[in-house]
C-alpha positions in Angstrom: 14.9 20.9 -20.3 14.6 24.6 -20.2 17.9 26.3 -19.5 16.3 28.4 -16.8 15.9 25.3 -14.7 19.6 24.6 -14.5 20.0 26.7 -11.3 17.2 24.6 -9.7 19.0 21.3 -10.4 22.4 22.6 -9.4 21.2 23.7 -6.0 19.8 20.3 -5.0 21.0 16.8 -4.2 18.3 14.5 -5.5 19.7 11.5 -3.8 18.8 13.1 -0.5 15.7 15.2 -1.2 12.4 14.0 -2.5 11.9 17.2 -4.5 11.3 16.4 -8.2 14.3 16.9 -10.6 13.8 19.2 -13.6 14.0 16.8 -16.6 13.0 16.9 -20.2 10.1 14.6 -20.7 9.1 13.7 -24.2 5.5 14.0 -25.0 4.8 16.5 -22.3 1.5 18.4 -22.8 1.9 21.7 -24.6 1.1 24.8 -22.7 -1.8 25.6 -25.1 -3.5 22.4 -24.1 -4.1 23.4 -20.5 -4.6 26.5 -18.4 -1.6 28.2 -16.7 -1.3 26.8 -13.2 -0.2 28.6 -10.0 0.6 27.3 -6.6 1.6 28.7 -3.3 3.7 26.5 -1.0 3.9 27.1 2.7 7.6 26.4 3.6 8.8 26.2 7.1 12.6 26.5 6.4 14.9 28.8 8.5 11.9 31.1 8.6 8.3 30.3 7.7 7.4 31.8 4.3 5.2 31.3 1.3 6.6 30.4 -2.1 4.4 31.9 -4.9 4.7 30.2 -8.3 3.3 31.0 -11.7 3.7 28.7 -14.8 5.3 30.4 -17.8 7.3 28.9 -20.6 7.3 25.4 -19.2 8.5 26.3 -15.7 7.2 27.9 -12.5 8.4 31.5 -12.1 8.9 31.7 -8.3 8.9 34.3 -5.5 9.4 33.8 -1.8 6.9 35.9 0.1 8.1 36.1 3.8 4.7 37.2 5.3 2.5 35.4 2.8 -0.3 36.9 0.6 -2.8 39.4 2.0 -6.3 40.0 0.7 -6.0 43.7 1.7 -5.1 46.0 -1.3 -3.5 48.3 1.2 -1.0 45.7 2.3 2.1 45.3 0.1 3.9 42.0 0.6 7.6 41.7 -0.2 8.2 38.9 -2.8 11.8 37.9 -3.5 12.4 36.4 -6.9 14.1 33.1 -6.7 15.1 30.3 -9.2 12.5 28.8 -11.5 11.1 25.5 -10.5 9.8 22.6 -12.7 6.1 22.2 -13.2 6.1 18.9 -11.2 7.0 21.0 -8.1 3.5 22.4 -8.0 2.2 19.3 -6.2 5.4 18.7 -4.0 4.7 18.2 -0.3 7.2 16.7 2.2 10.2 17.4 4.2 13.6 18.7 2.8 16.4 17.2 4.9 18.5 19.3 7.2 21.8 20.5 5.6 20.1 20.8 2.2 18.9 23.9 0.3 15.5 24.9 1.7 15.6 22.4 4.6 12.2 22.2 6.3 8.5 21.1 5.7 6.6 22.0 2.6 2.8 21.9 1.9 0.7 23.1 -1.1 -1.2 25.9 0.6 -3.1 26.9 -2.5 -3.3 26.0 -6.2 -5.3 26.8 -9.2 -5.3 28.8 -12.5 -3.7 32.2 -13.2 -4.9 34.3 -16.1 -2.6 37.1 -17.3 -4.6 40.3 -18.1 -2.0 41.3 -20.6 0.9 39.6 -22.6 2.6 37.7 -19.7 6.1 37.7 -21.4 6.1 41.5 -21.9 4.7 42.2 -18.5 7.2 39.9 -16.8 10.1 41.6 -18.6 8.7 44.9 -17.7 8.3 44.0 -14.0 4.6 44.7 -13.9 2.4 41.5 -13.9 -1.3 41.9 -13.6 -3.4 38.7 -13.4 -6.5 36.9 -12.0 -6.2 34.0 -9.7 -8.8 31.2 -9.5 -7.6 29.1 -6.6 -8.9 27.1 -3.7 -8.2 30.1 -1.3 -7.2 33.1 -3.4 -9.3 34.7 -6.1 -9.6 38.0 -8.0 -7.1 40.3 -9.6 -3.4 40.6 -8.2 -0.3 42.5 -9.1 3.3 41.6 -8.9 5.5 44.7 -9.2 9.3 44.7 -9.4 11.0 47.4 -7.2 14.3 49.1 -7.5 15.3 48.1 -3.9 19.0 46.9 -3.7 19.7 43.2 -2.9 21.2 40.0 -4.2 17.9 39.0 -5.6 15.1 41.0 -7.3 12.6 42.5 -4.8 9.0 42.6 -6.0 5.7 43.4 -4.2 2.7 41.1 -4.3 -0.4 43.3 -4.0 -4.2 42.5 -4.1 -6.3 44.5 -6.5 -9.4 46.2 -5.1 -12.3 44.0 -6.2 -14.9 41.7 -4.7 -12.3 39.2 -3.4 -10.5 41.9 -1.4 -10.8 41.9 2.5 -9.3 44.2 5.0 -6.4 42.6 6.9 -7.8 43.5 10.3 -11.1 41.8 9.5 -9.8 38.6 7.8 -6.3 37.1 7.6 -6.5 34.2 5.1 -3.3 32.7 6.4 -4.6 32.2 9.9 -8.1 31.3 8.8 -7.0 28.7 6.3 -3.6 27.3 7.4 -3.7 23.8 5.8 -2.8 22.0 2.6 -5.3 22.0 -0.2 -4.0 18.6 -1.4 -3.8 16.5 1.7 -4.2 16.4 5.5 -0.8 18.0 6.0 -0.2 21.3 7.7 2.8 23.2 9.1 3.0 22.9 12.8 6.8 23.3 13.3 9.2 26.1 14.3 6.8 28.9 13.3 3.5 28.4 15.1 0.7 30.9 14.2 0.7 34.0 16.4 -2.8 33.2 17.6 -1.4 29.9 19.1 1.6 31.6 20.6 -0.6 34.1 22.4 -2.5 31.2 24.3 -1.4 30.3 27.8 0.8 27.2 27.7 0.7 24.8 30.6 2.6 21.6 31.2 0.3 18.6 31.5 0.2 17.3 35.0 1.6 14.0 35.9 -1.6 13.2 37.9 -5.1 14.3 37.1 -6.3 17.3 39.0 -9.7 17.0 40.5 -11.5 20.1 39.5 -15.0 21.0 38.5 -15.8 21.9 34.9 -16.8 25.4 35.8 -13.3 26.1 37.4 -11.4 25.4 34.1 -9.7 28.2 32.2 -11.9 29.5 29.5 -15.0 27.5 30.5 -18.4 29.1 29.9 -21.9 28.0 30.7 -23.9 26.9 27.7 -26.8 24.6 26.7 -25.9 21.1 25.6 -25.2 21.3 21.9 -27.3 19.0 19.6 -24.1 18.3 17.6 -20.3 18.7 18.1 -18.1 17.6 15.2 -14.7 16.1 16.2 -11.3 17.8 15.9 -9.2 16.0 13.3 -5.4 15.6 13.3 -3.1 16.6 10.6 -0.5 14.2 9.2 3.1 15.5 9.6 6.5 14.0 8.7 8.3 14.7 12.0 7.6 15.9 15.5 7.3 19.7 15.8 9.1 21.9 18.3 7.3 23.4 21.2 5.2 22.0 24.0 3.1 19.0 23.0 1.6 15.9 24.6 1.5 12.5 22.9 -0.9 9.6 22.9 -1.1 6.4 21.1 -2.9 6.5 17.7 -5.5 3.9 17.9 -6.6 1.9 14.9 -10.4 2.0 15.3 -13.6 4.0 14.7 -13.7 7.7 15.9 -16.9 8.1 18.0 -18.4 11.1 19.8 -20.7 10.4 22.7 -23.5 12.8 23.7 -24.9 12.3 27.2 -28.1 14.0 28.3 -28.8 12.5 31.9 -29.8 8.8 31.2 -29.9 9.3 27.4 -26.7 8.4 25.6 -26.1 8.7 21.8 -23.0 7.6 19.9 -22.2 9.4 16.7 -19.5 8.7 14.0 -17.3 11.5 12.8 -19.8 12.3 10.0 -22.7 12.5 12.4 -24.2 9.0 11.9 -26.0 7.6 14.9 -24.4 4.3 15.9 -25.9 3.9 19.4 -27.8 0.7 18.3 -24.5 -0.9 17.3 -22.8 -0.2 20.7 -25.5 -0.7 23.3 -23.1 -1.9 26.1 -20.8 1.0 25.6 -23.8 3.4 25.9 -24.9 1.7 29.0 -21.3 2.1 30.5 -21.4 5.8 29.6 -24.8 6.3 31.2 -23.4 4.6 34.4 -20.9 7.5 34.8 -23.9 9.5 36.2 -23.1 12.7 34.3 -25.8 15.4 34.0 -24.7 16.2 30.4 -21.5 15.8 28.3 -19.9 15.4 25.0 -17.0 12.9 25.1 -14.6 12.2 22.2 -12.8 8.9 21.7 -12.1 5.8 19.6 -13.7 2.4 19.6 -11.0 -0.3 19.6 -10.7 -4.0 19.6 -7.3 -5.6 20.5 -5.8 -8.6 18.9 -4.1 -11.5 20.8 -1.0 -9.4 21.3 -3.0 -6.5 22.8 -2.6 -4.3 19.8 -5.5 -2.5 18.3 -6.7 -4.4 15.3 -9.1 -2.7 12.8 -10.0 -6.0 11.1 -11.0 -7.4 14.5 -13.1 -4.4 15.1 -14.9 -4.8 11.8 -15.5 -8.5 12.6 -17.0 -7.5 16.0 -19.5 -5.2 14.3 -20.2 -7.7 11.6 -20.9 -10.5 14.1 -22.9 -8.2 16.4 -20.3 -8.7 19.2 -19.9 -5.3 20.6 -19.0 -6.5 24.1 -15.3 -6.7 23.5 -15.1 -3.3 21.9 -13.3 -0.8 24.2 -14.0 2.9 24.1 -10.7 4.9 24.6 -11.7 8.4 25.6 -9.3 11.3 25.1 -11.3 14.6 25.2 -14.4 16.2 26.8 -15.5 19.4 24.8 -18.6 19.8 27.0 -19.5 18.8 30.6 -22.3 19.3 33.0 -23.7 22.5 31.4 -20.3 24.0 30.6 -18.8 24.4 27.2 -15.1 23.4 27.5 -14.0 24.0 23.9 -12.0 27.1 24.8 -10.3 25.4 27.7 -6.7 24.2 27.1 -6.4 20.7 26.1 -4.4 19.6 29.1 -7.1 21.0 31.5 -9.9 19.3 29.5 -8.0 15.9 29.7 -7.4 16.3 33.4 -11.1 16.7 33.9 -11.8 13.7 31.7 -9.4 11.6 33.7 -11.2 12.6 36.9 -14.5 11.6 35.4 -13.3 8.1 34.4 -11.5 7.6 37.7 -9.9 4.2 38.2 -11.8 2.1 35.6 -11.5 -1.6 36.2 -9.6 -3.8 33.8 -12.8 -5.2 32.5 -14.4 -1.8 31.8 -15.5 -0.9 28.3 -14.4 2.7 29.0 -10.7 3.6 29.2 -8.7 6.9 29.4 -6.2 7.4 26.7 -3.0 8.2 28.6 -0.4 10.8 27.5 3.3 10.1 27.9 6.2 12.4 28.7 8.9 10.7 26.8 10.3 12.3 23.7 8.1 11.8 20.6 10.9 10.0 18.8 11.3 7.5 21.7 7.5 7.0 21.9 7.1 6.6 18.2 9.9 4.0 18.2 8.2 2.1 20.9 4.8 2.3 19.2 6.2 1.1 15.9 8.1 -1.8 17.7 4.8 -2.9 19.1 3.2 -2.9 15.6 1.0 0.2 16.3 -0.1 2.9 13.9 1.8 5.7 15.5 1.2 8.7 17.7 -1.3 11.5 18.1 0.3 14.8 19.3 -1.6 17.7 20.8 -0.4 21.3 21.3 -0.6 22.2 24.9 -2.7 25.3 25.5 -4.9 24.6 22.4 -8.7 24.8 22.3 -11.0 22.2 20.8 -12.1 23.0 17.2 -14.5 21.0 15.0 -12.2 20.8 12.0 -8.8 19.5 10.9 -6.3 21.4 12.9 -2.6 21.9 13.2 -3.1 21.7 17.0 -3.6 18.0 16.7 -1.1 16.0 14.6 -0.4 12.4 13.7 2.9 10.6 13.3 2.8 7.3 11.4 5.2 4.4 11.9 7.8 3.6 9.4 10.6 1.0 9.3 14.0 1.8 7.8 17.2 -0.1 7.4 20.0 -1.2 5.0 19.6 -4.0 2.4 22.1 -5.6 0.1 21.5 -4.8 -3.6 21.5 -8.2 -5.4 20.0 -7.2 -8.7 17.9 -4.9 -10.7 15.1 -5.1 -13.3 14.7 -3.5 -16.8 12.7 -0.3 -16.9 9.2 -0.2 -18.1 6.8 2.5 -19.5 8.3 6.0 -19.1 10.9 4.8 -16.6 14.6 5.1 -17.7 17.8 3.3 -16.4 16.2 0.5 -14.4 12.8 -0.5 -12.9 13.5 -1.7 -9.4 16.3 -2.8 -7.2 16.2 -6.4 -5.9 17.1 -6.5 -2.2 18.8 -9.2 0.1 19.4 -9.8 3.8 21.6 -12.2 5.5 19.9 -14.8 7.7 20.8 -14.3 11.3 21.3 -18.0 12.0 22.7 -19.4 8.8 24.4 -16.4 7.4 22.8 -17.1 4.0 22.0 -14.2 1.8 18.2 -14.3 1.2 15.9 -12.5 -1.2 14.1 -9.7 0.6 11.9 -8.1 -2.2 12.1 -5.0 -4.4 12.1 -1.3 -4.2 10.9 0.6 -7.2 10.0 4.0 -5.9 11.9 7.0 -4.3 14.2 7.5 -7.4 14.3 10.4 -9.8 15.9 10.7 -13.2 19.2 11.9 -11.8 19.5 9.1 -9.1 18.4 6.4 -11.6 21.2 7.2 -14.0 23.9 7.5 -11.2 22.9 4.3 -9.6 22.8 2.4 -12.9 26.4 3.5 -13.5 27.4 1.9 -10.2 25.4 -1.2 -10.8 26.8 -2.2 -14.2 30.4 -3.1 -13.1 28.8 -5.5 -10.5 27.0 -7.7 -13.1 27.0 -11.5 -12.2 26.0 -14.6 -14.1 23.9 -15.9 -11.3 22.0 -14.8 -8.2 23.9 -14.3 -4.9 20.7 -15.1 -2.9 19.9 -18.7 -2.0 16.2 -18.2 -2.8 16.0 -16.1 -6.0 12.5 -15.3 -7.3 11.3 -17.5 -10.2 8.9 -17.1 -13.0 7.4 -13.7 -13.6 9.3 -12.2 -10.6 12.7 -13.2 -12.3 11.8 -11.8 -15.7 14.3 -9.2 -16.9 16.4 -9.4 -13.8 20.1 -8.5 -13.9 22.0 -10.2 -11.0 24.8 -8.4 -9.2 27.7 -9.1 -6.9 26.5 -8.3 -3.4 28.6 -5.2 -2.8 26.2 -2.1 -2.7 23.8 -1.2 0.1 20.5 0.6 -0.2 18.8 2.4 2.7 15.1 1.6 2.4 12.0 2.7 4.3 9.1 0.2 4.3 5.7 -0.5 5.9 6.4 -4.0 7.1 8.3 -7.3 6.3 6.1 -10.2 5.1 6.3 -13.6 6.8 8.4 -14.8 3.9 10.9 -12.0 4.4 10.0 -9.5 1.7 9.5 -5.8 2.2 6.1 -4.1 1.5 5.5 -0.4 0.5 9.3 0.1 0.0 10.8 3.5 -0.7 14.5 4.1 -1.6 16.3 6.7 0.4 19.9 6.4 -0.8 23.0 4.2 -1.2 25.1 3.4 1.8 28.9 2.6 1.9 29.7 2.7 5.6 29.0 -0.9 6.4 30.2 -4.2 4.8 27.4 -6.1 2.9 28.1 -9.3 5.0 26.9 -7.5 8.1 23.4 -6.6 6.8 20.6 -8.6 8.5 17.0 -7.8 9.4 16.8 -5.3 12.2 14.5 -6.7 14.9 12.9 -4.7 17.6 13.8 -5.4 21.1 10.9 -6.6 23.4 9.1 -3.7 25.1 7.8 -4.5 28.6 4.1 -4.2 29.0 2.9 -1.4 31.2 1.6 -2.0 34.7 -2.1 -1.0 34.9 -1.5 1.4 37.8 1.1 3.4 36.0 0.4 7.1 35.5 1.2 9.0 32.3 4.7 9.8 33.6 7.1 7.3 32.3 4.4 4.9 31.4 3.6 3.0 28.3 0.3 1.7 26.9 -1.2 -1.4 28.4 -0.4 -3.6 25.5 1.6 -6.8 25.2 5.1 -6.5 24.0 5.0 -9.7 21.9 5.6 -8.9 18.3 2.4 -10.0 16.4 2.5 -12.3 13.4 2.3 -10.3 10.2 -0.5 -11.1 7.8 1.1 -11.5 4.5 0.7 -13.2 1.1 2.7 -16.3 0.4 5.5 -16.0 -2.1 4.0 -18.3 -4.8 0.3 -18.4 -4.6 -2.5 -17.8 -2.1 -6.3 -17.7 -2.2 -8.5 -14.7 -1.8 -11.6 -15.6 0.1 -14.8 -14.6 -1.7 -17.3 -12.7 0.3 -19.2 -15.0 2.5 -22.4 -16.2 0.9 -21.6 -14.8 -2.5 -19.5 -17.7 -4.0 -18.7 -21.1 -2.9 -14.9 -21.7 -2.7 -11.9 -19.6 -3.2 -9.9 -18.2 -6.2 -6.2 -18.9 -6.5 -4.0 -15.9 -6.7 -0.7 -16.4 -8.4 2.3 -14.1 -7.7 0.4 -12.5 -4.7 3.4 -10.2 -3.8 3.7 -8.7 -7.2 3.6 -4.9 -6.8 0.9 -3.3 -8.9 1.6 0.3 -7.7 5.1 1.2 -6.6 3.9 4.5 -5.0 1.5 2.9 -2.5 3.3 -0.5 -2.5 0.0 -2.2 -3.3 0.3 -5.9 -4.2 -1.9 -8.1 -6.4 -3.1 -9.9 -3.3 -4.1 -6.6 -1.6 -6.1 -5.7 -4.6 -7.8 -9.1 -4.6 -8.6 -8.7 -0.9 -10.0 -5.3 -1.5 -12.4 -6.5 -4.2 -13.4 -9.5 -1.9 -14.1 -7.0 0.9 -16.4 -4.8 -1.2 -18.1 -7.5 -3.1 -21.4 -6.8 -1.4 -21.2 -3.2 -2.6 -19.8 -3.6 -6.1 -21.6 -6.7 -7.3 -25.0 -5.0 -7.4 -23.4 -2.3 -9.5 -22.0 -4.9 -11.9 -25.1 -7.2 -12.0 -26.2 -8.0 -15.6 -24.2 -5.0 -17.0 -21.7 -5.7 -19.8 -18.3 -4.9 -18.3 -15.0 -3.9 -19.8 -11.7 -4.6 -18.0 -8.5 -2.5 -17.7 -5.7 -5.0 -17.2 -2.2 -4.2 -15.9 0.0 -7.3 -16.2 3.2 -5.3 -15.6 1.6 -3.0 -12.9 0.0 0.3 -13.5 3.3 1.9 -14.6 3.5 -0.7 -17.5 1.2 -1.1 -20.5 -2.5 -1.2 -19.8 -5.0 -3.3 -21.8 -8.7 -2.3 -22.2 -10.6 -5.5 -22.9 -14.3 -5.8 -23.7 -14.7 -9.6 -24.0 -13.5 -12.7 -22.2 -11.6 -14.0 -25.2 -8.4 -15.8 -24.0 -9.2 -14.9 -20.3 -9.7 -18.0 -18.1 -11.9 -16.3 -15.5 -14.0 -18.7 -13.5 -17.7 -17.8 -13.0 -17.8 -15.2 -15.8 -20.7 -15.0 -18.3 -20.2 -14.3 -22.0 -22.9 -13.0 -24.3 -22.8 -13.7 -28.1 -22.5 -10.7 -30.3 -25.8 -11.7 -32.0 -27.6 -10.6 -28.9 -25.6 -7.5 -28.1 -24.1 -6.4 -31.4 -20.7 -7.1 -29.9 -19.2 -9.9 -27.7 -19.5 -8.9 -24.1 -18.9 -10.3 -20.6 -20.8 -10.2 -17.3 -19.4 -10.4 -13.8 -22.3 -11.4 -11.6 -20.6 -13.2 -8.7 -17.6 -12.9 -6.4 -15.7 -15.8 -8.1 -15.6 -14.0 -11.4 -14.8 -10.7 -9.6 -11.7 -12.1 -8.0 -10.9 -14.2 -11.0 -10.7 -11.0 -13.0 -8.1 -9.7 -10.5 -6.1 -12.9 -10.9 -6.0 -12.1 -14.6 -4.4 -8.7 -13.7 -7.6 -6.6 -13.9 -7.5 -3.3 -11.9 -10.4 -1.3 -13.3 -14.1 -2.5 -14.0 -16.1 -0.3 -16.5 -19.8 -0.9 -17.1 -22.5 -0.1 -19.7 -25.5 2.1 -19.0 -27.8 -0.8 -19.7 -28.4 -4.4 -18.5 -29.3 -7.7 -20.2 -32.8 -7.2 -18.9 -33.5 -4.9 -21.9 -30.2 -4.2 -23.5 -31.5 -2.0 -26.3 -32.8 0.5 -23.8 -30.4 2.1 -21.2 -31.5 2.5 -17.6 -29.3 5.6 -16.9 -27.1 8.2 -18.3 -23.9 9.5 -16.9 -22.4 13.1 -17.1 -18.6 12.9 -16.4 -17.3 16.3 -15.2 -13.7 16.2 -16.6 -11.6 19.3 -15.6 -8.5 21.0 -17.0 -6.0 19.4 -14.6 -4.8 22.9 -13.6 -8.2 23.9 -12.2 -8.6 23.8 -8.3 -11.1 21.5 -6.7 -13.2 24.5 -5.9 -14.0 24.7 -9.6 -15.3 21.1 -9.6 -17.5 21.8 -6.5 -19.0 24.8 -8.3 -19.4 22.8 -11.5 -21.2 19.9 -9.7 -23.6 22.3 -8.1 -24.4 24.0 -11.4 -25.0 20.8 -13.2 -27.2 19.5 -10.4 -29.2 22.7 -10.6 -29.9 22.2 -14.3 -30.9 18.6 -13.7 -33.1 19.6 -10.7 -34.9 22.2 -12.9 -35.5 19.6 -15.6 -37.0 17.3 -12.9 -34.3 14.7 -13.0 -32.7 13.2 -9.8 -29.0 12.5 -10.0 -26.7 10.5 -7.9 -23.0 11.4 -7.5 -19.7 9.5 -7.2 -16.1 10.5 -7.4 -14.3 9.3 -10.5 -11.2 8.0 -8.7 -9.3 10.6 -10.7 -9.8 14.4 -10.9 -13.6 14.5 -11.6 -17.2 13.7 -10.5 -19.7 11.5 -12.2 -23.4 12.4 -12.1 -25.5 9.3 -12.6 -29.1 9.8 -13.7 -31.3 6.7 -13.4 -34.0 6.2 -16.1 -37.0 4.0 -16.5 -36.3 1.9 -19.7 -38.2 3.6 -22.4 -35.8 5.3 -24.9 -33.2 3.8 -27.1 -29.4 4.5 -26.9 -29.4 7.2 -29.5 -32.2 9.1 -27.9 -30.6 9.1 -24.5 -27.2 10.1 -25.8 -28.7 12.9 -27.8 -30.6 14.2 -24.8 -27.4 14.1 -22.6 -25.5 15.9 -25.4 -28.2 18.6 -25.5 -27.9 19.1 -21.7 -24.1 19.6 -22.0 -24.4 21.9 -25.0 -27.1 24.0 -23.2 -24.8 24.4 -20.2 -21.8 25.3 -22.4 -23.9 28.0 -24.1 -25.1 29.4 -20.7 -21.5 29.4 -19.2 -18.9 29.1 -21.9 -16.1 30.3 -19.6 -16.8 27.3 -17.3 -17.9 24.4 -19.5 -17.0 22.8 -22.8 -19.2 20.5 -24.8 -16.3 19.4 -27.0 -13.8 16.7 -26.0 -10.1 17.1 -26.2 -7.5 19.0 -24.0 -7.4 22.0 -26.3 -11.2 22.5 -25.9 -11.2 22.5 -22.1 -8.3 24.9 -21.3 -9.4 26.5 -18.1 -12.8 24.8 -18.3 -14.5 21.6 -17.5 -15.6 19.2 -20.3 -18.9 17.5 -19.5 -18.4 14.2 -21.1 -21.7 12.8 -22.5 -19.9 10.4 -24.8 -20.2 7.6 -22.2 -23.9 7.3 -23.0 -23.7 5.6 -26.4 -24.2 1.8 -27.1 -21.1 -0.1 -25.9 -19.6 3.0 -24.1 -18.6 2.5 -20.5 -17.9 4.3 -17.2 -15.8 3.2 -14.3 -18.0 1.2 -11.9 -18.8 2.5 -8.4 -16.4 1.0 -5.9 -13.9 0.0 -8.6 -10.3 0.8 -8.2 -8.4 3.0 -10.7 -5.0 2.1 -12.4 -3.4 5.3 -10.9 -0.8 6.2 -8.3 -2.2 5.4 -4.9 -4.9 3.1 -6.2 -7.8 5.4 -5.8 -11.4 4.2 -5.9 -14.6 5.6 -7.5 -16.9 6.1 -4.4 -20.6 7.2 -4.2 -21.0 10.5 -2.3 -23.7 12.7 -0.8 -24.2 16.1 -2.6 -23.0 18.0 0.4 -19.8 16.0 0.6 -18.3 17.2 -2.6 -17.2 20.5 -1.0 -15.8 18.6 1.9 -13.3 16.3 0.1 -10.1 17.5 -1.6 -10.4 15.6 -4.9 -12.0 12.9 -7.0 -9.2 10.5 -5.7 -10.1 11.2 -2.0 -10.5 7.5 -1.2 -8.3 4.5 -2.2 -8.3 0.8 -1.6 -6.5 1.1 1.6 -8.8 3.7 3.4 -12.2 3.3 1.8 -13.2 0.5 4.3 -13.7 3.1 7.0 -15.9 5.1 4.7 -18.0 2.0 3.8 -18.3 0.9 7.3 -19.7 4.2 8.2 -22.1 5.1 5.4 -22.4 1.9 3.3 -24.8 2.3 0.5 -26.6 5.4 1.9 -25.5 7.9 -0.7 -27.1 5.7 -3.4 -29.9 4.1 -1.3 -32.7 5.5 -3.4 -31.0 5.1 -6.8 -32.9 1.8 -7.7 -36.1 3.2 -6.4 -36.0 6.2 -8.6 -38.6 6.3 -11.4 -38.1 8.9 -14.0 -38.0 9.4 -17.8 -37.1 11.8 -20.4 -40.3 13.9 -21.3 -41.0 16.0 -24.3 -40.9 19.1 -22.1 -37.4 18.3 -20.9 -36.3 17.8 -24.5 -37.7 21.1 -25.4 -36.1 23.0 -22.5 -32.6 21.8 -23.6 -33.1 22.8 -27.2 -34.2 19.5 -28.8 -36.9 19.8 -31.4 -38.6 16.5 -30.6 
């Protein structure tokens, strides 16, 4: 560890904060193997400020900029030099607890590459750094200049250089225009609201709807009915902000915008797809409102037997064509009867909407989403007890904007309580000290101590070592729990006397009493271990239908729903209906594959079963290689190209006499789920099929960036590569890699052999690298792509593979490789935008549309194309 990070570690208690500790990591990439990264973190501590960080000598040199960067060269922004931070801090987002150094919310406001314009060590020592930024938001040349102003810490100025990226402050304030995170849906909406928001009139939401015409609302203006209004999106936050807000239930459904033009009603998804044909009864109910014209915003929801919104039930209703039990909860009206209401304060818009809906009968397919005046903490607690997703908060006085906004926030439910530590596992991979803590809870009736699962995330190097030191004196010969795990689950377990307690946050408790998605928060010593039982929510009385927003609760049953969970020993994952007869047995269904997301083996199997209709056509007749993770993605991974020693039902093996090497095919759902049973996470496919295996039917260009580059660089690189392919006359289809990149898939009519296709793809890459050597590299290896993007053509040879579309990746969060439209590349925030837990919403909305024409595309490599990229023949 660099000695200049000692101050950073000394100032923080890593048992309380989720900030990364500065630790020495063997095998860390050398600075010469990647571009120098920069990041700017928006930090709402005692005062809102921006932390500006530049990588140098294995650490992040850091300055606190109270007013944030300005694009105006005439504006000097004070930058106070603070302690160096570890490189891992560049992606840190979250909340630092009260009472600790820097307490408050943190997001990554910008990130990218910085390029020193002179020797950075000499310039830093001299106090005059001049450099170029290539970020998501900031670009061009900048200066950091040390001053001689007195103070406990060095005072510098951050100044924009006069160039094409400069903008007058009066014309454009980048902090106001682009307030959100570049890595996630987070933003800062706490103590320090933007000045623009503070200037708006703030009105308290009325307890009862006010009957007023749309033209009488504050800020309303006459306008023609817009052809399209995109929805306002909520930003995820860790805690309720200060200020005046209203809160509604967060529904687990589909976001739908309704356009009404007299008798004509259209229903659009948040991406603008017309779903009117899927929701005919809801459209009829909207038409019956008798409105001249309107845009309404809401969520389509189906409730389960307990009255709680159930996304799976909603999907089932669509799949079965039963839209009659889908309820449309409406919460906003950005346009009404010839009047644009988007600049009207949210509480006035909602009052108008409530008046429109009136007293809807219990059987109505249209409902008003009520707001509640209890404190957000109390509301969130009630929502979580009732097994709902959480809350949506809306800043009073705010307008309606068609983008993700800090004026709308979402608070998600979490469970948190103490557990008895009954054992721990050995570390695996790069982890030190121990792998996971085994947890226990006393049965409320019998008093027996029972096994309650594991927690393997939430630790850092410091806490791992300190906790291990407290565990070792408690070693026991046998388990203290009456139902210890067996088989694989018990491998490498060190049992303990039940003395220590751990406070753990988790998503839910399975029906066999094990935690899911568990995160460690600290040790507790304020309670005796014998008193620790499962904390159960008290019943919440259902609301009366006539209750108003004041003091009310949602009209949902209080009965706690049964949790859907995997059994402790083995379960079966249903194959997609019609794709395979029978079921595949999944052993160790609760085994956690990814500690960060808490994903289990059963959840992965269920994911692949749910996307079988999408992924099987991509796998059909293509030789496939598997990435297996028997010990989870943090353990050793195995890349397997043949089915030797794998007992996978339904799989097809081809002899090497036919293919030149033994290969396997996954052509049915049984084999797909069977591969997951054998610990498969990733599926990689050839560029050819068994129809004519000596001639590929596509080639792939994999845009693989220097990790320090911002996503904006990937957007530009994708556009440039598409331009070259378009000029050659080749149509390409895109998908995210599930990692940091984008894959361009170019279908071909089978005509040329493997070597010819690979040589042609290599020529395209070499051509682009010659045209734009500062952006692209045609040579593999980290040293050859510093600050650039390597266009990987090596996947186009015989036997080479690429991650299959809709396949999961063995990476934190379990991201998925997903087909996308061209215009979507600029709208997402990375190649890992979707994961196995959220991709179902994407597929339900767009399905196979991005690749709908791929199989129909007929094109081949011509002599003219070869000539244009520099090939002689």
